[in-house]
N, C-alpha and C positions, 0 to 999 in steps of 0.2 A: 126561220124554221118554226118559231112559235105559232104564227098564224096557221101554218101547215099542220102542226100538231093539234091545234084546236079544231081546225076544219075537219080533219080526218079522224083524229083520235077521240076527241070529246064530243063533237057535234054528231058525228056519224057512227061512232063506235068502231071505226076501222083502225085499231091500234097497230095492227101489223104494218100497214102502209106508213103510218106516222112514225113508228119506231124504226122502221127500215130507213126512213129519211134521216133520222138522227144517228143511227148506228151503222148504216151501210147495208148493202144487199147481202153480205155474208153473215149478218147477225143471226144467231140461233134462236129464232122466234117461232116456236111451235104453237099450236092452238092451246095446249095446256099451259105454256109459259105466259101467253097473253091472258088467259083466264086467271092465272095466279096473280099477275100484275093488276088486273082490273079489280080482283077481290081485295087485294092489299090496299089499293088506292081508295076503294069504296069504304073500307074500314077506317082508313086515315081520315077521310072526309067526314064520316059519321062521328068520329071522336072529336074532330075540330068543330063540327057543327053544334055539338052540345056543350062545348067548353064554356065555362063561366068566365066572362071577361069583365065583369062588373068592377073588379078591383084593379083592372089594367088601365094605366094612363096612356092616352093616345095623343099623337102629335100629327097634325095635318099640315101639309105644305102644298100650296098651289103654285104651279109653274105653267106658264103658257109660252108659246113660241114667239111672242112679239118682242121686237127689239126696240 
């Protein structure tokens, strides 16, 4: 479902189709609710994008599918 959400929701801006895939056809997704969700996600992205991570310790782990 995540590739579908990306393909339709993020890449094409068709959140109605993507969210109906997650929530079902009976989901109450009006144009106004989709716009509210997009605005909320945009605000969350903007806040995350400018967050100072210089004091954050990170850990990287590499995993491949080889056995």
